[in-house]
N, C-alpha and C positions, 0 to 999 in steps of 0.2 A: 503494501498500499502504499502511495507515494503522498509523502506530508509537505504540505503547502506552507507558505510564511500566510502567519497571520493577521491581518488588516487590523492595526491600531488608530482609531478617529487620532488625528492630526499629525499622523506620520504619514510622511512622502514614500512614494513607491521607490524611489532609492533608498531610503533609510530602512523599508523593511528587504528590498535586497540584500543590500551591504550586510543586515546584521544575520539573515538566514545563511551569508556564505562565510560570515566569523561564526556563529554556532557549530556549524558545519564538519570547520575548520577544526577547532575548539574539540569538539565531540571524538575526530579522529586522532587528534593528538593525543588527549588522555586514554586510547584503547593501545597505542601503540607504547605511549609512558607502562602504561599497568602491565599488560599482556602481549605486546609485542617486541619492537626494536629497545625499549626501555629496560628491562627485565635481563638481557642478556647483557647490555653495555655496563648499566650498574655493576651486575659480579662481577663480572670482567676487573675493575677497579678496584673492589677490595679482596681479591682476592688475595690471602696470606704467602701460597708459594708461588717465587716468582725463579723464570730457569735460571738466572743472577744475582748477584748484589746490583750491579750496575745497571740493570733495565729501569729506564724512565717509564712510567704511565703517564700518559697522553689523553686526556676526556676534551674532546670539541667537541663545542656546543653551537649551533645558530643561532641568531637572535630569533624572539618571538614574533609572533605575526604583528607588522608594523600597520600606520595610514599607508603607506605605499603599497601594502598589500592587500590592500582593500578592491574586488571586483577583479580578483587573480591578475594585478599586479597592473593594469589599466592606468593608476594614479601613481606611480612610481615614475612617470616624469616631472608631477608636481610637489614630492616631495623628496628632495634628495638627502636629505638626512632628518628622515621620518621617526618620531618617536613612535611608541607601540602604543596600539588602539586595547580594546580594554581585554583581549586576547591573548593579544601578549603578555601582557603583565598577569593573567591567569596562566598564560603556558611558565614563565618561569618562575610565580608563586609554585605553583606542580612539580614544577622541576625539581627544585629547591628542596621540595620537602621531602619527595624520594631521594634525595641525596642527602638528605638527615638522615631520615630511617634508617639507611643502609651503610650511614657511615663516612660515607666520602667527603662532607664538609670537615673533618675534622683530620683527613690524611691529605689535603692538600698543600702543597709547599710553593705555590708560583699561580699566578692568574695573569696572562695575556689577553689583551684585549683591545678590539680597534676603536676610534675615538668618537666612531659614531652614536648619536644619541641610541638609538634603538640598539645598540651590544651594551652601554653600557649600561642604559636601565634592566635587558635582562639579565648581566653580571649581579647586578644589585638585586633583582628578584631571587635567582639562584643560590646566592651566599649568606642573602639574610645578614644578621649582625658580625659573621664571620667575614666579610666585604670590609671590615672594618682592623683586621688583624691577622690577612694573611699578604704578603708583598704580593706588589700588582703593578704591573707592568701597561701601560694605555701607548 
């Protein structure tokens, strides 16, 4: 059964379409984080047995959904340094909660993040209060 966006009085069709795409994206992200790619990726970061003591663990995270991603990226021309939209903020917070749950935040030695607003906001959401104590390179 196909789900259609709900009409809300006073809300324009454009806003309804954007909200629908955002919610679909968030549902897909949450599913992957909780039962797909996220399970293996986060578990790999917490393995106690590494092949050699000189091995570095690297966790690469792409920024959360920004305003430039709305409408399948059609708005990217207008948002060069976009901030996160409400879905991107929720994605960063959810991923940060999972990182905390499995103990990844405590074992991070260094954060490297690009200077774009959306990446800085994502890093802040992922790290929570740990953002102030982990050395960071921007």
